[in-house]
N, C-alpha and C positions, 0 to 999 in steps of 0.2 A: 320496709322490712327491718326488724331490729337486728342488732349485732349478734344476738343469741341464735339467730336462725342460720342454718347451714345452707349457703347458696353458692352459686357459681361453680362449685366442684362438680355438681351433677350435670352441668351444662357442657362439660368437655366431651369431645367426640373422639372416636378411634379407640383402639385397644388400650393405649396408655391412659387415656382419659377415663375409660370405664373402670380400669383397675384402681385408679386414684379415687374415683367416686365410690367404689365398693369399700375401700379402706375408710373413707369418711362415713359411709353408712354404718360400718361396724362400730366406729367411735360414737356416732349418734345413737346407735342402739344401746350402748352402755350408759350414755347420758340420759336417755329416756327412762331406762330402768332405774337409774339413780333418782330421777325426779319423782317417778311413781312411788318409789319406796318411802318418800316423805309422807305420803298419804295412805298407801296400801301396804298392809303388813302381809308378807308372804305372797302366796299365789304366783310365784315367779314363772312356773310352767304355763299357767293360764295366760299370763301377760305375754309371754313369748309366742304362744300359739295365736293370740289375737294379732300381734304385730306381724307374724308370718302371713296370716290371712290378709291383712291390710295391704302389705307390699306385694302379695300375689294377686291382688285385685278381686278377692273373693269375699264371702260373707260368712258369719259364724252363728251357730245356735249354741246358746249356753244353757246348761241345765244344772240347777242346784236349789236347795231348800231356801226359804226366805231368810234374810239377814246376813247373807254372805258377801255383802258389799258389791253386788253385781252392777248396780246403777252407779255407785261411786267410782268403781274401777273404770267404767266406760267413759263417764264424764271427765274423769281425771286424765285419761288417755287423750281425749279430744283437746283438752287444755294444753297438754304437753306438745301436741302436734299443731297447735294454733289453728284448729278446725272448728267449724260451727257444729253445735250439738243440739239435737232435739230428742225428747223422750215422748213416746206414744204409749199410753196405757191402754191395752186392749181389753175391751169389755164386750158383753154379748150384744149391746145395742150400738156398737160402733159401725158406721157405714163407710164404704170405700171413699166417698168424697170427704169424709172427716180426715182422711189421711192424705189423699192426693191433692185436694183443693176443689174448688167449684167456681162456676161462672155466675156472676151476679149482674144485674142491670144497673148501670150508673147513668146519671143525667149530667150532661155538660151544662154548667150554669150559664155559660156565655151564649151558647146557641140553643139550648133547650133540647138538643138532640140526645136520644138515649142509645146506649150501646152496651154490649156485653163486655165485661172485664173479668179476667181470670184472677182469682185470689188464691195464692199458693197455700197448700197445706203444710203440715209439719214435716212432710217427707223431703222438703226442699232444704236440706242441710247436709253437711259432709258426713257426719256420724249420727246414725239413728239407732236409738234403743227401742226396739219393739218389745215392750215389756209384757210378758205372759201372752205370747202370740196364740197359744192354744185356747184362750178364753174368748175368742171372737169367732163369728161364723165363717164358713169357707169363702163366702163372697168377698169379705173384707180381707181375709188372708190372701186370696188370689190377687187382689189389687196390689198388695205389698210385694208379692212374689213376682208379679209382672214388672213392677218398677225395678226390682232387684236385677232382673234379667236384661231388660231393655234399656235401663238408665234414662227412661223418660216416662211421662204420663200423658194421657190423651184426654182432653175435656172439650166437649162441643166440636169435635172433629179437628181440633187444633192440638199439635204436639208441643209439649213443654219439656225441654231438656232439664235433667236434674243437675245439681251442683256436683262437680268432680273435684277431688276424689269422693266417691260415694261408698259408704261402708255401713252395712246393717248388722247389728248384733241383736238377735232375737232370743229372748229368754223363755224358759219353760219351768214351771214348778212341778217337780215329780210327785208331789203329794196332792191330795184333794182333787182327784181327776174326775169326780162326778160332775156332769154338766159341762164338760169341756169339749173342744173340737180338735182332737189330735190331728196333726198334719199327716197326710198320706205319705207313704214312702217315696212316691214320685216327686212330691214337693220338697221333702227333706233332702232329696238328692241335689237340689239346687244350692244347698249350703256347702261351702268348701269344707268346713270343719263342724263337728259337734263336740263341744268342750264340756267336760264335767267339772263342776266346782265343788270341792269337798270341804268338810269342816276343817278349821285351822287346828294346828297342834296346840298343846297346852301353853307353851311359851308365846306362840303367836297370838293366841286369844287373850293372854294376859296383856301383851303389848297393845292389842286393840282396845281393851277396856281402859288401860291407862291413858292412851293417846286420845281417845274420843270423848273422854269425860273431863278433859283438861281445858286449857285456854284456847286462844286463837290458833287456827291451823296454819300449816306451812304455806308460804307463797311458792308458786311454781313458775318455772321459766319455759318458754316455748322453744323447743329444740329444732323442729322442722316446720315448714309451711306446706300448704296444700300443693303449691307448685313443685316443691322439692319432692313430695311423695309421688306425684304423677311422673316425674322424670325417673325416679328410682324404680317405679313399677315397670317402666319401659326397659330399663337396664336389666331388671330381674329376668324378664322374658328372653333376653339375649344371652343369658348364661348357658353354656353348653352342658348337655347331659350325655354322657357316654352311652353307647349302645347297651352295655352290660347293666347300667343303672336303669334304663328304660325296660329292659327285659325283666329285671328283678321286680320292678313295680307291676309289670304285666303279670308275672307269675303269681305274685301275692293276690292280685285282684281276681284273676281267673280261678285261683284255687278256692275262692269263696263260693263258687257256683256248683251246686250239688249235681247238676246234669253233665258236668265235665267228666270224662272217663278217668283222668288222672287226678281228680280232686281227692284230698285225704279222706279216709273213712269217717272221721269225726264230722266232717262237713256234710257228707251225704246223710249222716244219721241225724244231725242236729239243725241243719239249715234248710229253710224253705226257699228263700231267694237270696242270691248273691249280689255282689256289686256290679254295676255296669261300667261302660267305657269312661264315663265322667270321673270315676274313682281313679283311674290311671292318670288322667289329666291332672287331677287334684294332687296326687302323690308327687308327680314330677314338678308341677308348678310350685307346690308348697316346699318341696326340697330345694328348688332354686332360690326361693325367698329365704329359707333357713340358711343356706350357704351365703347369700348376700348379706344377711344381718350379722354373720360371723366374719364378714370381710373377705370371703373366698370367691374366686372367679370360676368355680366349677362345683357341680353337685355330685355327691357321693351316695353310695348305697345306704350309708348310715343316716344321711339326711332323710332318705325315703323311709327307712325303718322307724325313725323317731316320730314320724307323723302317721303311721299306719292306724293307730287307735282313733284319733280325731277324724280321720278321713273315712274309715270303714265302719265305725260303730253304728252309724245311722243308715248305712247302706246294706248291712247284713241282717236279714230277717230270720230269726230262729223259730223253730216249730214247737209244738206242744211238748214233745219229748224233752227238748232242751229246757223249757220252762219248768217242767216237773222236776228236773234234776238240778235246777239252779244254774244252768249252763247259759250264761249271758253271751251277747255278741262280743264283749270284751274278752271273755275267756276263749272264744273261738279265735279271736285275733292273736291272743297269747300263744295258742297252740300252732297257729299258722306261722308265726315268727320262728318257732322252734323247728317246724317242718320245712319251711322254705328258706334256704340260705342264698346269699348273693352269688352271682355268677363270677367265675374266675377264668374267663376266656383267654386262651393264648393268643398272642398277637397274630400269628400266622393263620389262625382259624377265623379271623374276623375280617370279612371283605371290606367293611367300612374303614377299619383302621389301616388296612393295606393301601386303600386308595388315598387316605390322608397322608400316609408316610411316603407315598410315591410322588406326591405333588411338590 
């Protein structure tokens, strides 16, 4: 492992070791952003959300028009983290075995004996770009989503574990939807975040034009290794979330369901289906990863609120009335953040805190 890689710090155990590891992760976060800025112009919020999803152990769906450097951003991130990277271009004729791999018959030249051997597909890498996932049939989509969830593939009755850490970033093109296969809401729910990538500003686009039409690009340093990331993912899950933070995440998610009696009126009017329990898990786990990347050892309500849009936008289904009025899921989320404020429970009113203070 090179001197540039952050090691040993995350191997420490105990509270002191975890605090020290979190400080080093905060430093590594800044170094990763600095390295990425050598190649990627702007898109700092998108990069942060991708890193949060990675250290939370989830996957991302990215949506944006062509030419916004989605592929370059993902491959550059893999280089900064010293991870293997594969790109899968989804097409209507792509088969599940084209992704997962297949068994072939091979002959042993010494004995003449024939046997099956599994040839790994492109999904056997740390970072996978599933490019235009909505342009391949549901059977192939399901193979990818199964690998996302189970972290292994099965061929010929044999289980083959994927390479860890395993991080999928699936892209969708919001234009030219004719002949595509949109992912059902139940399958979109398996993605931790849905991230929108927007056009750059004038100055950013000028910098892109100047930088990409010049000479040789910048060389990048590897900041973390796959082993480091796995250890940080374990530490992220150990970060405590106060009861009030969990309640706030729960309030935000439950308020998206139009059948709840205390849901806001605009939800009952504009929403067909709200988010399920996995959204609460995503908010809390994402909040923990956001806190860890900032070098903090606790998650706050602001960490949760900062991630409401990427967590809920693909889990809130608006109805025809909302579409007619241009009321998108993001607008529903904006109104929810105004209507649902964080808890401010008094210490004496919280049984959990009383138990903690009494020990």
